[in-house]
N, C-alpha and C positions, 0 to 999 in steps of 0.2 A: 679693418677698415682700410683701404688703400687711398692714399692722400691723392688729389688729384693734379697733374700736372698744366692745365689748364688756366689760361691768365684768366682771372676772377674781375669783372667788372660789376661793383656797385652802382645799381639803379638809383638815382635821387627820389624819395618819398613824393608823391604826387597827391595832393589834395583831392579829396574825393568829390564829385559832383554833389553839390545841394539836394537835399531828397526834396519832393514837391510840397506845397503847404505846411512847411517845417517839420513834416512828420519824417522820420527815417525809413527807409526803405529796407529789404530784405537784404539786398547787397546795391550798392552803388558803383558807378565806375568812375573813373579818374576822369579829372576835367580834359586831360589829354584824349581819353576813349570817347567822351561826349563829343569832344568837339570833331575827332575822325568820322564817329558815327554820324553826325549831322551831314559832314560834308558829304559822306557815300550818298547819303537818302536824299541829298538835294541831286546831286548826280544822277542816281537812279531814278527820282522824280522827272527832272529833265528828258531822259532817256526814254521814259514811259509815256509821257506827253509826244515825245517826236514819232514813236510807234504807231499811238493810237491816230495821228493826225497823216501818218502815212494810209492808216487803212482807210480813213474818212477820205484821203484823195482818190484812193482805190475803187471805194466803193459807190461814191458821189460825181467822179468823174471818168475814171478810166472804163466802168463795167457798165455805163450808159453811151458808149462810142458804138455808134451805127455806120457800117456792119461790124465786127469784132474781127479784125483781121490778124494776123500771125504777130505783127509786130506788139499789136497791143497783148495777146497771150504772154510775150517774152518780157512785155516792161511788167506784166502782173507779176511774174513770176520773181522778176527782180526786185518789186517792193514786197513780195511775201519773205523773201529771203533777209532783207533790209528789215522789215517787222519785226522777223525772228532773233537778227543779233542784238537790234534796240532794246529790245524786252527781254533777251536771255542776259545783257550785260547788265543790265539794271535790277534783274533779279539775283543777281551774282553779288554787285553791289548792296544790295537790301540786305541780303544775308549776311555778309560781312559786317554789316553796320550792327546787326542786332545781333552777333557774336560781341561785340565792344560793348552795346548797350540793350541787354537783352531785358524783354519785357519779364512782368511778375505771373506766375499760373494764378495768383488770388482773382484775378479778372479774366474768367475764360474766355470772355469776347474780344478782348484787348488782345488778349494773349494769340488767340488763333488768328486774328485778322493780322497783327503786326508780323507774325511769321510766317502765313499764307499770302501775305499781298503779292508779292510777284506773281504766284499762280493765280490768283484773281485777276491781276491786271492783264496777263498774258493770254488768259481767257478771254477774256474781252477786247483784247486784241485780234485775235483769229477768229473766236466763233460766229459774230454777226459777218465776217470778211467770206467764210465757207460758207455760210446760209446763202448769202446774196450770189456767190458764184454758182452755185446748182440752182438756184431758182433764177438765174438770167436767161432770159427767152432770145439774147441777141447773140449767144455762143452755141457754136455745137456741142455734141455728146461729148466729141474728143478734148475739145478745148475744156470743158467741164472735168472732164477725168482728170487730164494733166494738172490744170491750176486748183482743182477741189482737193487732188490725193498729194499734192506737194505741201499744199496748207496745212493738211490733218495730220501728214509727217511732222514739218517744222514745228507745228503750234504743239504736238505731241512731244515732241523732244524738249522744245522750250518751255513746258509747264512741268513735263516731271521732271528731267534732269536739272533745270536751272530755276523753276519758279516752287514747286512743292520743296517745303524744309524737312525732310524726313526725321531729323533729328533736333528739333527746335531748340534752342539755348533757354532757360530762365534764370530769375535772380536765385531762385530756390537751389538751383543745382550749384551756382557758383556759390553761394553761401552757404552750402555743404561741404563744398570741395575746399573751403576757408576753414571752416570748423575743424577739418578731417587733419589740415597742415597743423593749425594751433591745437589739436590733441595729442597730436603724435610729437610734433617737435617743441611745442612750449611757445612757438611765437607764429607770428605770420610773416616767414621768409620761405621763400621757394627758389628754385635754378631754372634755368631756360638757355636756350642757343636759338641763334637766329633760322636754323634750318629744321629745329625741330616744330613740333607740333602742339606738345603738351609741356606741362613744367613738372620739375621735380622735387624731392624733399632735402635734396644736399648735392653739394658740387662733388662729393665722392661716387654719387651714383653713376654706375658704371653707362647707364642709357645715355644721360645728359651728356658722358666723354664722349661717348662714341657718336653724338649726333653731330656733334660741336665739330664742324668743317674747316671753321676760322681759326681755332686754338683759342675760344672766347668762351668764357660761361658766364650769364648773368643773375646776378641776383636782385632780389629786391620782393615785394610783396605780391600777394596773388593779384591782387589789381594790377600792379604794373606788368604783370606777366599777361594779363588780358589785354592791357594796352598795348604789348606788345605782337598780340595776335595769337596767343598762345590760348587752345580753346578750354582746356580742363586739366585738372590734377591725373596726372601717371596714373594707370588701372593697376600696376605692376607694384604697387604698395608692401606686400609680403619682402618680395625683393629688395626694395629699397629702404625698410625698415632695416633688414641685416647689414645692408653696406654702409649705413648712415650710422649703423651703432645706437639703434633705438631699441627701447627693451620692445621684444615681440608681445610683451603682455599688453601694451599700451595697444598694438593693432587688434589685439581679440578685444580689447576692452571696448573699442570704437565699434568694430564689428556685431557685438551684443548690441551697443548703442541704438546701433541704426534698427537694428532687429527689434528691438523693444519701441522704437520709435515710430516701426513702420513703415521706413523710409530705406530700408537695405536693399539692393537690388542683386 
């Protein structure tokens, strides 16, 4: 087990956010994560309101102009782009918030709505506008084709790329990662870097040393790692068990436990 030559920065433990109604949740974020998530959701909400407001302006004022001239078309295209940008940034912030403060799979409706809200709002910001463009009697076929085509393309990108969360986080997944760390190492302590996307089992892990561009490795709980923006535990457990000097049998036992619990991937 090679000793890391990086500077180790130990993160001060953060208190977990209190569970609602006095009941302990499967996984709870730190107060810092909760605060960051709330801030991101507020900003996302404001951006979505602006996107819907811009759509309303386009529908109820711009599309009612008679005759519908070239400069109206140019303005409409500009508004479509603005709606796409506002909706996409809002969705990105919302997904970022969900990774800091995820929903539980136990409530399927809330889990779906919370994780796919960006896609839902984006559809609402584009679909009525697209319909009204093609139904507009004051636009000619060419104008409808240009504006409608651009709206469809930008709308699809905003929904499929930024809105839909194809790998939605959950309290259960985070709890499972924490359980794995404790099972393998005996404590809830992991390492990560500013540039990396995941957290690791120990500071001797080759990946965490490779990821450290600034010569620093941070040490703290799995909750602290999530608060720092790390989405999950590394999937290279077999490699890191060896590098961290952990008994390989523990990993075999953990994998067997996951299979028996029906949660193995």
